[in-house]
C-alpha positions as CSV (number, residue, x, y, z in Angstrom):
1,M,-91.0,-104.0,45.7
2,N,-93.8,-106.5,45.2
3,E,-96.9,-105.1,43.5
4,L,-100.2,-106.6,44.3
5,T,-102.3,-107.9,41.5
6,Q,-105.9,-106.7,41.1
7,L,-107.1,-110.0,42.4
8,D,-104.9,-109.9,45.4
9,E,-106.1,-106.4,46.3
10,E,-109.8,-107.6,46.0
11,R,-109.1,-110.5,48.3
12,L,-107.4,-108.2,50.9
13,T,-110.3,-105.8,50.6
14,F,-112.8,-108.6,51.1
15,R,-110.9,-110.0,54.1
16,H,-110.7,-106.5,55.6
17,R,-114.5,-105.9,55.2
18,K,-115.2,-109.4,56.6
19,L,-113.0,-108.7,59.6
20,R,-114.6,-105.3,60.2
21,L,-118.0,-106.9,60.1
22,M,-117.0,-109.6,62.6
23,V,-115.6,-106.8,65.0
24,R,-118.9,-104.9,64.6
25,E,-121.0,-107.9,65.4
26,R,-118.9,-108.7,68.5
27,Y,-118.9,-105.1,69.9
28,L,-122.0,-103.5,68.4
29,D,-125.6,-104.6,68.5
30,H,-127.0,-105.0,65.0
31,V,-129.7,-102.5,65.8
32,W,-127.0,-99.7,66.1
33,L,-125.5,-100.5,62.7
34,N,-128.0,-98.0,61.5
35,Y,-126.7,-94.6,62.6
36,D,-130.2,-93.0,62.6
37,V,-131.4,-95.6,65.1
38,F,-128.4,-94.9,67.3
39,K,-128.8,-91.2,67.0
40,A,-132.5,-91.4,68.0
41,W,-131.7,-93.6,71.0
42,A,-128.9,-91.1,72.1
43,M,-131.2,-88.1,71.9
44,E,-133.9,-89.9,73.9
45,N,-131.4,-90.9,76.6
46,G,-129.9,-87.5,77.4
47,Y,-127.5,-86.5,74.6
48,P,-126.1,-83.8,74.3
49,E,-126.1,-83.1,78.1
50,L,-124.9,-86.6,78.8
51,R,-122.0,-87.4,76.5
52,N,-120.4,-90.6,77.6
53,L,-121.7,-93.9,76.4
54,R,-121.3,-96.6,79.0
55,Q,-122.0,-100.3,79.0
56,K,-124.0,-102.0,81.8
57,D,-122.4,-105.4,81.1
58,K,-119.0,-105.3,79.4
59,T,-119.3,-108.9,78.2
60,K,-122.2,-107.9,75.9
61,P,-122.0,-105.7,72.8
62,F,-122.9,-102.0,72.8
63,G,-126.6,-101.6,72.2
64,P,-129.8,-100.0,73.4
65,K,-130.4,-102.7,76.0
66,N,-126.9,-102.7,77.4
67,C,-125.9,-99.0,77.4
68,F,-126.7,-95.8,79.1
69,M,-125.5,-92.2,78.8
70,A,-123.5,-90.7,81.6
71,R,-121.9,-87.3,82.5
72,A,-118.3,-86.7,81.6
73,S,-116.1,-87.0,84.6
74,L,-112.6,-85.5,84.8
75,N,-111.4,-88.6,86.7
76,G,-112.9,-91.1,84.3
77,A,-115.5,-92.1,87.0
78,K,-112.9,-94.3,88.6
79,G,-111.7,-92.1,91.5
80,K,-108.0,-92.2,92.2
81,G,-106.0,-93.9,89.5
82,G,-108.5,-92.8,86.8
83,R,-107.5,-91.7,83.4
84,F,-107.1,-88.1,84.3
85,S,-105.9,-88.3,87.9
């Protein structure tokens, strides 16, 4: 079994953190990286009654200008062939 050296572990950790940051930047608006900002937005936009976070434009990241809160739907809001049908 190969054991990683301390330097190898640090490199892997750095790469992992860098990859996570790249994913966040692609899928999450930088404004929502702060949880308190996201929580305030959610409360102002109907949470907890509305619990599903939806995107207006799926090509843009999740963020306050591109999202809205929606009611939970048993059929995934897709009608026949939805997640729960």
